[in-house]
BAFI-3210 file (N, C-alpha, C; in Angstrom, 3 decimals, decimal comma, padded with zeros to 6 digits):
// residues 218
n [1|2|3|4|5|6|7|8|9|10|11|12|13|14|15|16|17|18|19|20|21|22|23|24|25|26|27|28|29|30|31|32|33|34|35|36|37|38|39|40|41|42|43|44|45|46|47|48|49|50|51|52|53|54|55|56|57|58|59|60|61|62|63|64|65|66|67|68|69|70|71|72|73|74|75|76|77|78|79|80|81|82|83|84|85|86|87|88|89|90|91|92|93|94|95|96|97|98|99|100|101|102|103|104|105|106|107|108|109|110|111|112|113|114|115|116|117|118|119|120|121|122|123|124|125|126|127|128|129|130|131|132|133|134|135|136|137|138|139|140|141|142|143|144|145|146|147|148|149|150|151|152|153|154|155|156|157|158|159|160|161|162|163|164|165|166|167|168|169|170|171|172|173|174|175|176|177|178|179|180|181|182|183|184|185|186|187|188|189|190|191|192|193|194|195|196|197|198|199|200|201|202|203|204|205|206|207|208|209|210|211|212|213|214|215|216|217|218]
n.u [001,006|000,568|001,257|-000,302|001,273|000,259|000,935|002,580|000,689|001,430|001,985|000,174|000,955|-000,730|-000,661|-002,454|-004,884|-007,479|-008,366|-009,098|-006,447|-006,843|-009,415|-010,197|-009,642|-007,874|-006,447|-005,150|-003,531|-001,825|-000,500|000,814|002,453|004,001|005,245|006,565|008,387|009,896|011,131|012,579|014,322|016,012|016,936|019,429|020,690|021,087|020,665|018,350|014,958|012,044|008,298|004,944|001,636|002,052|001,889|002,971|004,470|005,387|005,888|007,002|005,044|002,623|000,178|-001,894|-001,119|-000,385|000,073|-000,523|001,248|000,715|002,957|006,339|009,669|012,702|015,603|018,647|017,805|017,679|016,548|013,853|011,258|008,427|005,941|004,990|006,049|007,985|009,192|011,138|012,401|013,733|016,202|015,239|014,760|012,874|010,610|011,885|010,837|007,436|004,343|001,182|-001,905|-004,671|-008,157|-011,698|-012,923|-011,354|-011,256|-010,805|-010,284|-008,940|-006,619|-005,409|-004,695|-002,992|-000,763|000,016|000,830|002,992|004,681|005,051|006,482|008,847|009,099|010,768|009,963|007,119|004,620|001,625|-000,814|-003,415|-005,050|-007,407|-007,747|-005,394|-003,437|-000,696|000,829|003,467|005,584|008,281|010,897|011,603|013,541|011,681|009,277|007,066|007,236|005,314|006,157|006,735|006,988|006,061|006,098|008,384|010,130|012,843|013,273|015,125|015,941|015,316|015,954|014,227|012,232|009,384|006,794|004,437|003,389|002,040|-000,903|-001,149|000,479|003,876|006,606|010,119|013,137|016,426|018,194|016,846|014,888|011,380|009,072|007,583|004,331|002,818|001,030|002,100|004,440|003,588|002,106|004,280|005,770|004,008|003,894|006,567|006,588|004,708|006,064|008,183|006,709|005,800|008,207|009,188|007,162|007,690|010,362|009,677|008,109|010,004|011,094|012,958|013,480|014,743|016,340|014,838|013,487|015,773|017,109|015,265]
n.v [-001,150|002,157|005,233|008,453|011,368|014,376|017,608|020,160|022,815|026,129|028,484|031,490|034,554|037,103|040,701|042,281|042,596|043,127|044,900|048,182|050,903|052,599|053,632|056,157|059,591|060,693|058,411|057,717|059,937|059,694|057,316|057,780|059,927|058,691|056,744|058,033|059,790|058,139|057,037|059,153|059,443|057,144|057,652|057,893|055,323|052,553|050,010|049,601|049,122|050,521|050,498|051,098|049,678|047,173|043,942|041,375|038,229|035,706|032,996|030,485|028,858|029,097|031,112|032,185|032,993|035,984|039,504|043,080|045,433|048,815|050,427|049,605|048,506|047,491|046,134|045,508|044,941|045,882|049,026|049,534|048,767|046,677|044,372|042,849|041,694|039,051|036,953|034,730|035,385|037,500|037,007|035,587|037,637|039,249|041,941|044,353|046,287|047,496|049,355|050,190|051,868|052,761|052,629|053,510|051,281|049,033|045,798|044,486|041,853|041,566|043,013|041,827|039,345|040,281|041,184|038,601|037,542|039,099|038,769|035,918|035,761|037,135|040,133|042,740|045,220|046,685|049,016|050,542|052,855|054,879|057,421|058,728|058,883|059,511|057,370|055,391|052,238|050,095|047,296|045,159|042,943|040,434|037,838|035,139|036,535|039,181|041,887|044,228|047,642|049,303|052,167|054,347|057,003|059,180|057,237|055,747|054,335|051,391|050,365|052,251|054,817|056,905|059,187|058,975|061,151|061,927|064,092|066,349|067,475|065,686|062,639|062,931|062,529|062,260|062,837|061,164|063,401|065,282|066,672|067,329|064,917|065,651|066,440|066,007|068,050|069,908|070,505|071,657|073,855|075,177|075,729|077,368|079,713|080,420|081,263|083,278|085,127|085,711|086,790|089,266|090,515|090,814|092,716|094,918|095,784|096,396|098,623|100,196|100,696|099,051|096,599|095,095|091,959|090,727|088,318|086,733|087,076|086,380]
n.w [-000,012|-000,920|000,587|000,084|000,395|001,648|000,325|002,402|003,697|003,205|005,725|006,447|007,572|008,612|007,959|009,140|011,560|011,497|013,392|014,712|014,983|017,176|019,543|019,972|019,619|021,574|022,494|020,111|019,710|021,872|021,359|018,906|019,674|021,575|020,030|017,848|019,433|020,419|018,214|017,443|019,598|019,014|016,666|015,550|015,923|014,229|014,783|016,294|016,506|016,017|016,334|015,749|016,610|015,268|014,134|016,140|015,901|017,814|017,618|015,435|012,917|014,107|013,467|015,058|017,373|018,475|018,742|018,839|020,001|021,199|020,966|020,260|021,210|019,698|020,578|019,039|016,394|012,980|011,612|009,318|006,939|007,706|007,421|009,381|012,552|012,773|014,807|014,626|012,382|013,034|014,217|016,404|018,453|021,056|021,304|023,512|025,022|025,640|025,013|025,943|025,361|027,046|026,152|026,455|025,432|025,930|027,587|030,977|031,013|028,516|028,691|030,752|029,491|027,621|029,208|030,328|027,928|026,975|029,247|028,855|026,482|026,596|027,018|028,399|029,705|030,406|029,844|030,776|029,993|031,277|029,892|030,765|033,391|034,220|034,900|035,294|034,954|035,494|034,603|035,136|034,121|036,203|036,615|035,524|035,493|034,920|036,951|038,830|038,893|041,826|042,581|040,260|039,423|038,457|037,753|035,869|032,774|032,451|029,998|028,058|029,089|029,470|031,353|033,590|034,428|036,673|038,158|037,165|035,322|033,435|032,211|031,695|029,568|029,590|027,774|027,923|028,146|029,434|028,138|027,175|026,004|022,838|021,313|017,914|017,812|019,432|018,036|015,832|016,780|017,656|015,269|013,956|015,792|015,426|012,784|012,872|014,448|012,760|010,558|011,735|012,353|009,772|008,876|010,537|009,678|006,973|007,473|008,309|006,092|005,097|002,997|001,151|001,003|003,171|003,159|002,969|005,428|007,400]
ca.u [000,015|001,314|000,578|000,010|001,626|-000,354|001,845|002,146|000,343|002,210|001,230|000,177|000,976|-001,364|-000,215|-003,438|-005,729|-008,846|-008,833|-008,507|-005,396|-007,318|-010,840|-010,653|-008,569|-006,783|-005,720|-004,344|-002,606|-000,712|000,182|001,639|003,444|005,129|006,052|007,440|009,403|011,057|011,883|013,596|015,321|016,863|017,290|020,947|021,080|020,624|020,107|017,049|013,786|010,647|007,018|003,453|000,462|002,561|001,546|004,104|004,226|006,445|006,092|006,847|004,174|001,322|-000,257|-002,855|-000,395|000,161|-000,532|-000,007|001,554|000,549|004,323|007,288|011,130|013,491|017,150|019,320|017,331|017,768|015,335|013,306|009,869|007,959|004,585|004,686|007,244|007,993|010,290|012,079|013,032|014,484|017,197|014,581|014,838|011,568|010,650|012,260|009,918|006,197|003,516|-000,156|-002,694|-006,000|-009,416|-012,906|-013,242|-010,481|-011,701|-009,834|-009,656|-008,177|-005,418|-004,845|-004,107|-001,712|000,380|000,492|001,504|004,352|005,376|005,534|007,199|010,099|009,210|011,471|009,448|005,671|003,908|000,268|-001,235|-004,873|-005,141|-008,762|-007,580|-003,840|-002,938|000,354|001,210|004,530|006,155|009,740|011,105|012,610|013,715|010,792|008,049|007,025|006,713|004,789|007,025|006,089|006,919|006,349|006,295|009,945|010,724|013,525|013,260|016,423|016,242|015,012|016,575|013,299|011,614|007,918|006,368|002,974|003,144|001,130|-002,148|-001,125|001,759|004,879|007,792|011,378|014,251|017,512|018,837|015,944|013,978|010,224|008,486|006,556|003,321|002,756|000,248|003,068|005,402|002,776|001,957|005,652|006,138|003,187|004,387|007,763|006,186|003,863|007,051|008,876|005,958|005,783|009,471|009,175|006,323|008,511|011,207|009,107|007,726|011,153|011,767|014,074|012,755|015,766|017,020|014,125|013,318|016,829|017,496|014,269]
ca.v [-000,042|003,459|006,285|009,534|012,446|015,854|018,798|020,973|024,194|027,297|029,326|032,863|035,521|038,456|042,045|043,098|041,613|043,694|045,829|049,544|051,187|053,336|053,730|057,492|060,538|060,865|057,197|057,707|060,991|059,213|056,184|058,364|060,726|057,813|056,082|059,172|060,431|056,919|056,960|060,306|059,062|056,340|057,929|057,607|053,991|051,941|048,794|049,856|049,051|051,048|050,349|051,228|048,825|046,327|042,525|040,598|036,734|035,059|031,473|030,006|027,821|029,399|032,535|032,559|033,717|037,113|040,689|044,350|046,571|050,085|050,861|048,581|048,878|046,191|046,339|044,569|044,580|047,098|049,788|049,221|048,474|045,402|044,049|042,409|041,336|037,540|036,836|033,787|035,857|038,638|036,325|035,305|038,659|039,734|043,290|044,424|047,301|047,638|050,325|050,113|052,991|052,269|053,454|052,911|049,895|048,005|045,254|044,082|040,564|041,628|043,587|040,644|038,463|040,978|041,167|037,248|037,384|040,020|037,809|034,620|035,895|037,740|041,391|043,123|046,325|046,827|050,225|050,659|054,092|055,220|058,912|059,329|058,985|059,779|056,330|054,552|051,103|049,504|046,011|045,030|041,342|039,713|036,332|034,579|037,082|040,611|042,382|045,484|048,665|049,949|053,623|054,603|058,402|059,474|056,024|055,847|053,088|050,852|050,069|053,518|055,932|058,073|059,268|059,122|062,138|062,082|064,978|067,260|067,227|064,376|062,002|063,649|061,798|063,190|062,197|061,169|064,652|066,157|067,460|066,637|064,407|066,593|065,814|066,559|069,340|070,806|070,877|072,315|075,148|075,932|076,221|078,668|080,686|080,983|081,891|084,572|086,202|086,192|087,748|090,525|091,162|091,473|094,015|096,065|096,086|097,170|099,955|101,112|100,932|097,898|095,595|094,169|090,921|090,353|086,957|086,021|087,226|085,627]
ca.w [000,118|-001,057|001,319|-000,632|001,394|001,192|000,576|003,550|003,284|003,581|006,781|006,240|008,838|008,118|008,460|009,594|012,364|011,311|014,617|014,635|015,670|018,284|019,572|020,179|019,341|022,611|022,512|018,940|019,985|022,713|020,484|017,922|020,433|022,204|019,041|017,224|020,150|020,525|016,816|017,541|020,722|018,666|015,274|015,206|016,224|013,091|015,500|017,357|015,689|016,909|015,653|016,439|016,071|014,290|014,710|016,628|015,886|018,543|017,327|014,004|012,615|014,631|013,301|015,904|018,565|018,019|019,358|018,201|020,925|020,668|020,579|020,741|020,736|019,639|020,508|018,175|015,115|012,204|011,203|007,982|006,735|007,964|007,401|010,670|013,218|012,970|015,767|014,240|011,285|013,640|015,236|017,651|019,399|021,260|021,697|024,947|025,658|025,018|025,547|025,674|025,803|027,287|025,862|027,275|024,743|026,372|028,694|031,981|030,610|027,478|029,140|031,543|028,476|027,147|030,311|030,288|026,568|027,177|030,224|028,428|025,307|026,740|027,109|029,695|030,377|029,870|030,395|030,529|030,507|031,011|029,937|031,073|034,749|034,373|035,642|034,573|035,464|034,703|034,879|034,855|034,102|037,260|036,360|034,416|035,663|034,985|038,368|038,897|039,414|042,998|042,403|038,870|039,322|038,544|037,199|034,570|032,097|032,344|028,531|027,162|029,665|029,634|032,835|033,632|035,465|037,044|039,086|036,660|034,934|032,650|032,022|030,880|029,390|029,239|027,242|028,939|028,328|030,330|027,251|027,216|024,694|022,185|020,317|016,682|017,979|019,990|017,102|014,787|017,289|017,819|014,000|013,760|016,604|014,856|011,569|013,227|014,908|011,549|009,948|012,538|012,138|008,481|008,815|011,088|008,799|006,004|008,164|008,400|004,654|005,036|002,391|000,428|001,737|004,342|003,206|003,167|006,810|008,298]
c.u [001,012|000,606|000,861|000,189|000,997|000,772|001,428|001,715|001,185|001,467|001,176|000,156|000,530|-000,792|-001,238|-004,507|-007,226|-009,306|-008,240|-007,359|-005,717|-008,703|-011,248|-009,393|-007,509|-005,863|-004,711|-003,323|-001,432|000,123|001,251|002,752|004,546|005,897|007,070|008,628|010,312|011,742|013,023|014,733|016,498|017,269|018,639|021,416|020,481|020,205|019,168|015,951|012,457|009,387|005,792|002,415|000,756|002,363|002,943|003,629|005,577|006,939|005,939|005,932|002,758|001,069|-001,423|-002,408|000,313|-000,531|000,033|000,140|001,246|001,883|005,158|008,706|011,976|014,834|017,825|018,812|017,262|016,434|015,002|011,836|009,528|006,542|004,028|005,951|007,147|009,336|011,389|012,865|013,890|015,553|016,571|014,700|013,284|011,666|010,951|011,223|008,630|005,380|002,107|-000,938|-004,063|-007,055|-010,613|-013,304|-012,444|-011,117|-010,652|-009,311|-008,728|-006,833|-004,667|-004,138|-002,916|-000,634|000,868|001,262|003,087|005,266|005,973|006,515|008,465|010,164|009,753|010,826|008,151|005,209|002,622|-000,292|-002,729|-004,901|-006,470|-008,754|-006,160|-003,209|-001,960|000,823|002,320|005,117|007,423|010,003|012,124|012,445|012,563|009,490|008,187|006,359|006,267|005,954|006,325|005,901|007,329|006,465|007,866|010,778|011,642|013,653|014,806|016,800|016,295|015,873|015,643|012,617|010,280|007,577|004,884|002,496|002,321|-000,289|-002,296|000,260|002,566|006,042|009,036|012,453|015,491|018,327|017,925|014,905|012,513|009,869|007,585|005,552|003,392|002,008|001,248|004,027|004,791|002,688|003,175|006,005|005,321|003,656|005,614|007,431|005,576|005,067|007,955|007,993|006,012|007,150|009,660|008,270|006,991|009,621|010,880|008,581|008,848|011,877|012,889|013,255|013,759|016,252|016,125|013,938|014,580|017,445|016,611|014,367]
c.v [001,199|004,599|007,675|010,820|013,676|016,840|019,620|022,274|025,286|028,332|030,777|033,631|036,829|039,581|042,739|042,229|042,217|044,540|047,266|050,029|051,895|053,308|055,263|058,396|060,737|059,641|057,287|058,621|060,380|058,168|056,918|059,270|059,731|057,137|056,959|059,615|059,319|056,829|058,047|059,817|058,031|056,376|057,778|056,233|053,079|050,410|048,737|049,894|049,521|050,914|050,672|050,392|047,778|044,779|041,960|039,087|036,248|033,603|031,100|028,897|027,959|030,902|032,889|033,293|034,916|038,398|041,944|045,378|047,831|050,875|049,928|048,967|047,504|046,524|045,287|044,007|046,005|047,746|049,258|048,844|046,930|045,294|043,642|042,072|039,818|037,286|035,899|034,272|037,080|037,973|035,830|036,387|039,254|041,043|043,438|045,286|047,479|048,678|049,920|051,230|052,537|053,217|052,740|051,593|048,736|047,207|044,612|042,757|040,605|042,147|042,486|039,679|038,965|040,954|039,614|036,998|037,895|039,110|036,595|034,732|036,810|039,215|041,707|044,465|046,562|048,091|050,418|051,943|054,323|056,757|059,431|059,430|059,176|058,600|055,651|053,333|050,526|048,174|045,953|043,624|041,220|038,285|036,009|035,536|038,616|041,163|043,763|046,458|049,420|051,365|053,913|056,090|058,728|058,329|056,266|054,434|052,522|050,585|051,445|054,705|056,995|057,810|059,619|060,063|062,242|063,149|066,249|066,761|066,122|063,809|062,800|062,601|062,501|062,206|062,125|062,511|065,704|066,882|066,686|066,018|065,453|065,797|066,509|067,944|070,241|071,355|071,879|073,822|075,914|076,594|077,462|079,792|081,411|081,748|083,396|085,637|086,703|087,065|089,200|091,266|091,804|092,645|095,252|096,610|096,847|098,478|100,925|101,302|100,028|096,857|094,568|093,055|090,440|088,889|086,221|086,005|086,490|084,194]
c.w [-000,044|-000,398|000,232|000,384|000,715|001,270|001,602|003,125|003,916|004,638|006,471|007,490|008,400|008,722|009,173|010,355|012,284|012,492|014,325|015,372|017,095|018,368|019,710|019,778|020,376|022,745|021,298|019,125|020,714|021,965|019,740|018,660|020,936|021,030|018,362|017,986|020,506|019,404|016,933|018,403|020,072|017,194|014,685|015,396|015,166|013,759|016,487|016,301|016,550|015,880|016,565|015,746|015,069|015,046|014,925|016,649|016,612|018,253|015,941|013,888|013,297|014,403|014,042|017,355|018,322|018,888|018,720|019,383|020,336|020,127|021,061|020,375|020,916|019,559|019,822|016,886|014,138|011,832|009,780|008,139|007,117|007,897|008,666|011,318|013,483|013,567|015,152|013,060|011,820|014,604|016,622|018,766|019,723|021,544|023,149|025,755|024,746|025,629|025,007|026,228|025,995|026,667|026,617|026,562|025,177|027,471|029,678|031,479|029,479|027,691|029,814|030,613|027,844|028,038|030,323|028,940|026,640|028,231|029,597|027,308|025,409|026,944|028,512|030,345|029,587|030,614|029,895|031,024|030,099|031,113|030,449|032,710|035,195|035,291|034,815|035,523|034,699|035,330|034,458|035,098|035,349|037,172|035,096|034,395|035,401|036,219|038,328|039,585|040,494|042,777|040,968|038,478|039,529|038,119|036,003|034,034|031,858|030,907|027,813|027,666|029,750|031,012|032,589|034,789|035,483|037,940|038,445|036,201|033,959|032,655|031,197|030,949|029,143|028,696|028,217|029,029|029,101|029,397|027,274|025,794|024,123|021,257|019,078|016,755|018,442|019,026|016,262|015,495|017,395|016,560|013,701|014,406|015,988|013,515|011,872|013,727|013,684|010,671|010,463|012,346|010,712|008,100|009,366|010,226|007,528|006,221|008,087|007,186|004,397|004,178|001,843|001,397|002,987|004,320|003,395|004,676|007,704|008,182]
res [m|i|l|q|m|q|p|s|q|k|i|i|y|p|d|d|d|g|l|p|m|s|n|n|t|e|q|f|d|w|i|v|t|i|k|e|n|l|e|l|l|f|s|k|d|s|n|v|f|v|a|g|d|l|l|w|y|p|v|e|g|n|n|t|i|r|t|a|p|d|a|m|v|v|f|g|r|p|k|g|r|r|g|s|y|m|q|w|v|e|n|d|i|a|p|q|v|v|f|e|i|l|s|p|g|n|r|t|s|e|m|a|k|k|l|k|f|y|e|r|y|g|v|e|e|y|y|l|y|d|p|s|c|i|e|l|t|g|w|q|r|i|g|e|d|l|e|v|i|d|v|i|d|g|w|v|s|p|r|l|g|i|r|f|d|l|s|g|e|q|l|e|l|y|f|p|d|g|k|k|f|t|s|l|k|d|v|s|e|q|l|l|k|e|k|q|r|a|d|r|l|a|e|r|l|r|a|l|g|i|e|d|g|i|e|d|e|i]
***
């Protein structure tokens, strides 16, 4: 009797889980702010990969084991475009730091599963922020477990070097050099103010009859 072997089917690892990146504008703003500032922090290090809402598959051969952190940082992997983060393709390096931003749509059971996922698959630092009540919880890997960071206000991430400050009306994050994380809105407002100052200076110069070279000087 000759057995007919069926050809193995290629496993597909989708780039999209069909879920929205965020449930409201505040959650979206926080995700973008954290991800973009982390990109800036490691912009000169070609061997640090930063991503937002990217599906992470930790186990080869099983496309149902996956999650998409709101932001994640991977030390030891090059920058570049990816449809998903397949760990076995990335020298089996797990994201060392992940961030999640809560929204009213997040369920307690869902976030508990994420904590277990990050604990099981090697995350070293996990930060969960709820902007609606300005509540930040952090976990740090101790041995095989992710343990709660007892005092998170003023905490400095061992991996990132950034500081978390809860003393104000919202969470503030600071770069290792002491500069504050800035949002795209903050940057836009600053550029607008600078343009307005330049316009006022140009008007004063014109009033004094100084017009030649104004555009070059401002």
